[in-house]
Structures are given as C-alpha cells and as structure tokens.
C-alpha positions, 0 to 999 in steps of 0.5 A: 598492342595498346589498350583502347577505351570504348570510343564514340565519334561525334557524327554531326559531320555527317549532317554538314556540308563537306568543307575542310573540317568535314573532309578531315573527319570523313577521311580520318574515320575511313582510315580508322576503319581500315586500320581495325583490320590490322593487328595494331588496332584490331582490338578496337573492333566492336568498341568504337562507333559513330553517333550521329543525328537522325538526319545523318547521311549514310556512311558505310564502313566495314568495322565501325558502325553508325548509330543515329540517335536523338531528336535534335540537330546542330549545336543542340544535338552536339551539346546535349544529345551526343554525350547522353547517348555516348553513355560514358565512352570516350568522345572523339570530336574531329570538327572543332567543337565538342560538348561543354559538359564532357571532360572524357573527350578528345577534340581536334581544333583545326585553327583559330580563324573565327577569332583571327579573322572575324570579318570572314564569318557571320555573326551567329558562326562567330558567336557560337565558335567564339563561345564554345571553343575556349571553354572546350579547350579548358575542359577536354581531357585533350586538345589535338591540332593539325600543325605547329602554327595552329598550336600556337594560335590555339594557345594565343586565341583560345587560351589553351595549354599548348605544352603537351598538345599533340599535332596530327598532321592531315593527309592528301591521299584521298585525292588519288583514291579514285580515278580522275574524271577527265569529263570535267576538262570537256565540260568546261572546254579546258582540254588542251588549254593552259590553265592555272587553278585556284580552289576555295572561292567559298572563303575570302580567307583563300585570297582569291582576289589577289589570285584574280589581280596577279593573273590580270597583271601577268597578262598570259594571253593563251592561258585561263584562270579556273576557280572552283568552289561555292560560297556559303554566305550563311557561314563566310558572308557575302564575297566581292565579285571576282569575274574577269575576262579570262577567269572561269568560275566552275562551282563545286567539283567531286574528287575525281574531277578535282584530281583531273583539274590538278593533273592537268593545270600549270599549277594550283595558286594558293596565297591564303591569308590564313590556314591551320593546315592547308589541305588543297596544296597537299592535295595538289602535291599528291597529284603531281600538280606544281604549287604557288603558296603565300608565306602564311606559316602553316603553308610553309610548314606543310610545303616546305621548299616543294612550293613557290612563295610570295607575300600574302599581299604581293601580287607582283611576285605572284604574277611573276610566279604565274609567268615563270611556270606558264613559260618553263616546263623544267621548273613545272616538272621540278616542282611536281616531283618535289611536291610528290616527295613532300606530300608522301609524308602526309596520309590519312593513315598516319592521321588515323593512327596519331588520333587512335594512339591519343585515345588510348593514352587518354583512356590509360590515363583515366584508368591509371 
C-alpha cells in the first residue's frame, strides 16, 4: 500500500456550472470516495478533504469531508484563500487552474482550447486562463492531463515540460449509474421517432453548425436532429442561430435524461473542432449509442475504430454517415457493440486511481 500525503482538493468546482471539467471533478472525487473503502486506499481516510468557498453547493460523500472556508469567491478565493486554508497539504486541482503561489500541488490541465481557439471564448476568460495556466505549468509539482493529444498541446501552447507528464483518461460510466429517464422522450415528442443526437450547443467548438448542415444535405424526411445544451455567452460569446426545419433544440438535460436520449438515438453526431478528451462520445458508447466523430486527434485517440469518422469540415461525408446509419440497422448494431467494448476501458475508478497514485508519488518525492 502506498503512503499518501494529506490532500486538499480544490472545491471551487462546487460553485460553478457543471460543464466538462466540473464533471471531471465531480465524478473523480466520487470515485476517490469509493476507493477509500478499499484496502489500497484506506490509509487516506481522515487525510483527504475538499476545501471550497462559503457558497459551495452540498456534495455529500461518505469518506471525504467538505470544508467551506473563506469570504472570497472565484479566482480570488482560488488564488489566495484556498492555499491559505489548506495549511501545507498537497493541493489537488482538477479543473485547469491552481494557485500561483503554490508549488506543492497537482493540477489537471485538460486542454489548450483557450489559446488554440481563442475566438470561442470571452476576452475575460481568455485573459484569466492565458495568464494563469502557463505559470501554473511552470510552478506546480506535477501537471496531469487527459490524453496524449492534450499532452502535446499543453507543451506547445503553455510551454510545459511534457517529458514525464502523466495521462489520466476520463470515464464514461456515470451515464449508466442512474436509470434512464424516458420521460424526456415524451416531453419532446421523441418516443417512436428516429433521431440523431448532438450535444454541446453551448460551445461553438462542438461544430454544431456542421451537424445541422449535414443533416439538411442528408434529407432524411422521417428523422429529426435533437440538440442538447445551453450556451453561456459570458464564457463562449454569442453563437450563430442553428434553428432549422427538422432540428429541435431542447436545452439542458439531466444525466438520466441524457442516458435515455443516447439509448434511443440513431447515433451521437460529434464532429468537434477541438477536444482534450471528448466525454460525450465515451458517454454515448457506454450507453450503447453509435457515434460519429471528426478526425480530431483526441477523439480518434479515445474512440479508435469504434466510431465513424469524417473530416472536421467535411459536411458531405458526415451527411453520408447520417444516411447510412439511418438506413442500416446492422451498421448501428455493430457500432454499438464496438463502442461498448471500447468505452469499458474508460472508468472513473481508473481516473481516481491514477490521480491518487500521482498524489502518493508527489508526496513521497517531497519527503525523500
């Protein structure tokens, strides 16, 4: 059994909207909480906590307590009060950022989207991330990322040393942790209908416009395109109107609702322009939903041959894939089986184990 340092998890994510990196933090910490009940990680009990701002929402866990501390919020709390209240513990930051004053910390940097695609973000968001992340990459005891592609990107855009940077893949099994809520099908008149699913309307990075264009070209008269998500203009700026005939935007959906949507869709259509990992395709594959991805490197790395591919801007090929999947049940069945097998290697327990082992390694190096 490894020896673990005392760990303080950055709980700022409990004050934020649940997007990709917040999902990573939530599911990873829940998996850590479960692992503490195993012999490999039982030594952590009593030596790991979440420290969060005063306005943090509740996050009930069995083995990892939540401690609210400080009077600030946002960047100010993270930079000043979090390391102060941690009192010398190893800081574990799961959502891209960490305090610039701390060296004894691990930071999970998910991608370099802010620099690679700055037009996708507000100027305030760009300024904060562009200033903090390169400096954290130089100072932190360890930077961890979520794919080989992201490791290369972090070296390219943030100047981080990638020679020994660990990769900690994400999980997709949260999507099947709760029963599917099929009421979402009735609410949006989808029961018994053929539909393709697009997720991530909130980010122009997801290339939803290409999905809509391909859907129009495919001319699938008895099939609709369902889009989930809601845009946060304060982060991503404004978005081009995507409404068109046969396209239905349904906004935010819960995990049980999303599971039902995956399980009844012809396929998830995800020709994203840039991903550090690509959580929606792994969710979809876990739920047995066929997947179409772009040939963006992180998506190819994660999905392998278990998904159909198209060029990022190859609307014609995407339309052909839509047409093929709509008409060929055998193709859909084969992709669903391949996807389930591929997704089985991406679990939140594996994510949590990787990060806790990195914590042990950083702690051991400090005391050596």
